[in-house]
C-alpha positions in Angstrom: 49.0 -76.9 93.7 50.3 -73.8 95.4 48.8 -70.4 94.6 50.8 -67.4 95.3 48.9 -64.3 96.1 50.2 -60.8 95.6 48.4 -57.7 96.6 47.9 -54.3 95.0 45.4 -51.6 95.6 43.2 -49.5 93.5 42.3 -46.1 94.9 38.8 -44.8 94.2 38.0 -41.2 94.7 34.5 -40.0 94.1 31.6 -37.9 95.4 28.2 -39.1 96.7 25.1 -37.8 98.3 22.0 -39.3 99.8 18.7 -39.1 98.1 17.3 -35.6 98.6 20.4 -34.3 100.3 22.0 -31.0 99.1 25.6 -31.6 100.3 28.1 -33.9 98.5 30.4 -36.1 100.4 33.9 -36.8 99.2 34.9 -40.5 99.4 38.3 -42.1 99.1 38.3 -45.8 99.2 41.1 -48.3 98.7 40.1 -51.5 97.0 42.7 -54.3 97.4 43.4 -56.3 94.3 44.5 -59.9 94.8 46.2 -61.8 92.0 46.2 -65.6 91.7 48.1 -67.8 89.3 46.0 -69.7 86.8 46.3 -73.5 86.4 47.5 -73.2 82.7 49.7 -70.1 83.1 48.9 -66.4 83.4 47.4 -64.6 86.3 43.9 -63.5 87.3 43.0 -60.3 89.2 40.3 -60.2 91.9 38.8 -57.3 93.7 38.7 -57.8 97.5 35.7 -56.5 99.4 37.1 -54.2 102.1 33.8 -53.4 103.8 32.6 -54.4 107.2 29.0 -55.6 107.2 27.1 -56.4 110.4 30.3 -55.8 112.4 32.3 -58.3 110.4 35.1 -57.6 107.9 34.2 -59.3 104.5 37.5 -59.7 102.7 36.1 -62.0 100.1 37.3 -62.0 96.5 35.0 -60.7 93.7 35.6 -61.6 90.1 33.5 -59.1 88.2 32.6 -56.0 90.1 31.7 -54.3 93.3 28.5 -52.4 93.8 27.9 -48.9 95.2 24.6 -49.3 97.0 25.8 -47.1 99.9 28.7 -44.8 100.3 31.3 -47.5 99.6 31.8 -50.1 96.9 31.3 -53.6 98.2 29.9 -57.0 97.3 26.2 -57.1 96.8 25.5 -59.4 99.8 27.4 -57.0 102.1 24.6 -54.4 101.3 21.9 -57.0 101.6 21.2 -57.0 97.9 20.0 -60.1 96.0 19.4 -60.9 92.3 15.7 -60.8 91.3 15.8 -64.6 90.6 16.8 -65.2 94.3 13.4 -63.9 95.4 11.4 -65.9 92.9 9.6 -69.1 93.8 11.2 -72.3 92.4 8.4 -72.6 89.9 8.8 -69.0 88.6 12.6 -69.5 88.4 12.1 -72.6 86.4 9.7 -70.8 84.0 12.2 -68.0 83.6 15.0 -70.4 82.8 12.8 -72.2 80.3 11.9 -68.9 78.6 15.6 -68.0 78.3 16.2 -71.3 76.6 13.3 -70.8 74.2 14.7 -67.4 73.3 18.2 -68.8 72.6 16.6 -71.5 70.4 14.8 -68.7 68.4 11.3 -69.2 69.5 9.1 -66.1 69.4 8.8 -64.0 72.5 5.1 -64.0 72.5 5.0 -67.4 74.2 4.9 -66.1 77.7 5.7 -68.7 80.3 4.8 -66.5 83.3 1.3 -65.5 82.2 0.6 -68.7 80.2 -0.9 -66.5 77.4 -0.3 -67.7 73.9 -1.2 -66.2 70.6 -2.5 -68.2 67.6 0.8 -67.6 65.8 2.8 -69.0 68.7 0.6 -72.0 68.9 1.0 -72.7 65.2 4.8 -72.4 65.6 4.8 -74.9 68.5 2.6 -77.3 66.5 4.8 -77.1 63.4 8.0 -77.6 65.5 6.4 -80.7 67.1 5.5 -82.1 63.7 9.0 -81.5 62.3 10.5 -83.3 65.4 8.3 -86.3 64.8 9.2 -86.4 61.1 5.7 -85.6 59.8 
């Protein structure tokens, strides 16, 4: 399968200032947009990160958005940013995922997986759910 890339640019013009600074700095940044053909027809746009980080040009495609952690918009990893879940231990990440699943299934929020504290109502809910699963 061949993918044809076409390029366009979006021009961003904005003002920024560092924390505690008085003077504003005018920024003009060109953000390339790459288009790829989709497998079942249509086309998909991608932002292209045009920032150099650690002396290397990034140039990677970004599907959703670029972040402005410094003066320029760039991919989060170009600024050394990480999602909160990336700094959690594997155990805590598993507990967070389990809590998200519980919330989607409609279980009460008072069952806290991180602190392992439960309320009497939450325990009663868990017991009744277990009984209904077992057909009792």
